[in-house]
C-alpha positions as CSV (number, residue, x, y, z in Angstrom):
1,M,-12.4,-8.4,-0.6
2,N,-10.8,-9.1,-4.0
3,D,-7.7,-11.0,-4.3
4,Y,-6.0,-8.2,-6.5
5,I,-7.1,-5.0,-7.0
6,E,-6.3,-2.0,-9.6
7,L,-5.4,1.9,-8.3
8,L,-4.9,4.4,-10.3
9,G,-2.1,7.0,-9.4
10,A,-2.5,10.5,-9.5
11,D,-0.6,10.0,-13.3
12,G,-3.4,7.7,-14.3
13,V,-0.5,4.9,-14.2
14,P,-3.1,1.6,-12.9
15,L,-0.6,-0.2,-10.2
16,R,-1.7,-3.7,-8.9
17,F,-1.6,-4.9,-5.7
18,R,-2.3,-8.4,-4.6
19,L,-4.1,-9.3,-1.4
20,N,-2.8,-10.0,1.9
21,T,-4.4,-12.1,4.5
22,R,-1.5,-13.6,6.7
23,L,1.2,-10.7,8.4
24,E,3.5,-13.9,8.7
25,E,3.9,-14.8,4.9
26,L,4.8,-10.9,3.8
27,P,7.8,-11.0,1.7
28,A,10.9,-9.5,2.6
29,M,11.4,-7.9,-0.8
30,A,11.1,-4.4,-1.1
31,G,7.7,-2.5,-2.5
32,N,4.4,-0.6,-1.7
33,F,1.5,-1.6,0.3
34,V,-2.0,-0.1,1.0
35,C,-4.7,-0.7,3.6
36,V,-8.2,-0.4,2.3
37,R,-11.6,-0.3,3.2
38,D,-14.4,-0.5,0.7
39,K,-16.9,2.4,1.4
40,G,-20.0,1.5,-0.8
41,G,-18.4,0.3,-3.4
42,E,-15.5,2.6,-3.9
43,L,-12.3,1.7,-2.5
44,E,-10.8,4.0,0.2
45,V,-7.1,3.5,0.7
46,I,-6.5,4.6,4.4
47,C,-2.5,3.9,4.5
48,A,0.0,4.1,1.9
49,G,3.5,3.1,2.2
50,A,6.4,1.9,0.2
51,A,9.1,-0.5,2.0
52,N,13.0,-1.6,2.0
53,S,11.3,-5.1,3.4
54,L,7.5,-5.7,2.8
55,Q,7.0,-7.4,6.2
56,S,7.5,-3.7,7.8
57,A,3.9,-3.8,6.1
58,A,2.7,-5.4,9.7
59,K,2.9,-2.6,12.1
60,A,1.2,-0.3,9.4
61,W,-1.4,-2.4,9.1
62,K,-2.4,-2.3,12.3
63,G,-2.3,1.4,12.7
64,A,-4.9,0.9,9.9
65,R,-6.8,-1.5,11.0
66,D,-7.4,1.2,14.0
67,K,-8.5,4.1,11.7
68,G,-11.0,1.1,9.3
69,A,-9.3,-0.4,7.4
70,E,-9.8,-4.1,6.2
71,A,-7.4,-5.2,3.8
72,L,-3.9,-5.3,3.4
73,Y,-2.5,-5.3,-0.7
74,V,0.6,-5.3,-1.2
75,R,2.8,-4.5,-4.4
76,L,6.8,-6.0,-5.2
77,N,9.0,-3.2,-6.4
78,V,12.7,-3.5,-6.1
79,A,13.8,-0.1,-7.5
80,G,14.1,2.3,-4.7
81,A,13.0,5.3,-7.0
82,T,9.7,3.5,-8.6
83,R,9.0,2.6,-5.5
84,A,9.1,6.5,-4.1
85,Q,7.5,7.6,-7.3
86,E,4.3,5.2,-7.0
87,L,3.8,6.4,-3.6
88,D,3.5,9.8,-4.2
89,S,1.4,9.3,-6.9
90,L,-1.0,7.1,-4.7
91,V,-1.0,10.1,-2.0
92,E,-1.9,13.0,-4.0
93,R,-4.6,10.7,-5.7
94,Y,-6.2,9.1,-2.6
95,K,-4.4,11.4,0.5
96,P,-4.4,9.0,2.6
97,A,-4.8,9.6,6.4
98,Q,-1.3,7.8,7.2
99,V,2.0,7.1,4.8
100,I,4.8,5.1,5.8
101,S,8.2,5.8,3.6
102,E,11.5,4.1,4.5
103,G,14.3,5.5,4.2
104,P,15.6,7.5,1.6
105,S,15.9,4.3,-1.0
106,A,12.3,4.2,-0.5
């Protein structure tokens, strides 16, 4: 998997995510995350989430891995409204099997 990926939201805005290979190094900062797998050269989004702390993506990763995810990517994003908007856009476009949204400010 690449160190960085860009996913287009339903609104056409590209969102750049960074690969995370070590769960213990997930940042405590807020952001969005996706769990993906390569499906014939295209990325399939298994899980998409917005978190008040990206450390909580570790739990989502474990469930997504059981569904075939091969990599966890994160995007730092402090503003709760922006996280929610980006998550909605990703969900609308990719229709992941698993969606995680932390709290009303996520």
